[in-house]
Structures are given as structure tokens and as C-alpha cells.
C-alpha positions as CSV (number, residue, x, y, z in Angstrom):
1,M,89.4,118.6,107.0
2,L,85.6,118.5,106.2
3,K,83.5,115.4,106.9
4,T,80.0,115.6,105.4
5,K,77.0,114.4,107.3
6,A,79.1,113.2,110.3
7,C,77.5,115.1,113.2
8,P,75.9,112.8,115.6
9,R,73.3,115.4,116.7
10,C,72.1,116.9,113.3
11,Q,73.9,114.9,110.6
12,G,75.6,118.2,109.5
13,D,79.1,118.8,108.3
14,I,82.1,118.4,110.7
15,V,85.3,120.4,110.4
16,Q,88.5,120.0,112.4
17,V,89.5,123.1,114.4
18,A,93.0,123.7,115.7
19,D,92.8,125.9,118.8
20,R,95.8,127.3,120.7
21,D,96.0,124.3,123.1
22,E,94.0,121.5,121.5
23,R,92.3,120.2,118.4
24,Y,88.7,119.3,118.1
25,L,85.9,118.6,115.7
26,S,83.0,121.1,115.4
27,C,79.7,120.9,113.4
28,V,79.2,123.8,111.1
29,Q,75.4,123.7,111.3
30,C,74.6,123.2,115.0
31,G,77.9,123.9,116.8
32,F,78.3,120.4,118.3
33,V,81.9,119.9,119.6
34,L,83.7,116.6,119.8
35,Y,87.1,116.7,121.6
36,A,89.8,114.3,120.7
37,S,90.3,113.2,124.4
38,S,87.4,112.2,126.6
39,A,88.6,114.2,129.5
40,P,89.3,117.9,129.2
41,R,92.9,119.1,129.8
42,T,93.7,120.8,133.1
43,A,96.4,123.2,134.1
44,F,97.5,121.0,136.9
45,P,97.8,117.3,136.1
46,Q,96.9,114.9,138.9
47,G,99.7,112.3,138.5
48,R,103.4,112.9,139.1
């Protein structure tokens, strides 16, 4: 997926990247990264 002029930092193009454990949006021009969740995932969740 490509979103043109969607980067909040430089108004560049944003692409969706699917990594091994997560998906995120990344700017092609400046490298800005926007994760889907506000908090990063951890190996040991706090709640049980």
C-alpha cells in the first residue's frame, strides 16, 4: 500500500511494511516510522 504525501514530518510517501512480528508505516523519503499500536510490543506482557 502506498499513500502519497501522507508523512507528518516531510509530506513524503508512506508505505506499509510487514515485518516478522508487526506491521508499520514507513516514509520512503525521510524514514519516519508510524507503528499501528501506540505502545511497542514486549516479550513479557504485564497482565495475566
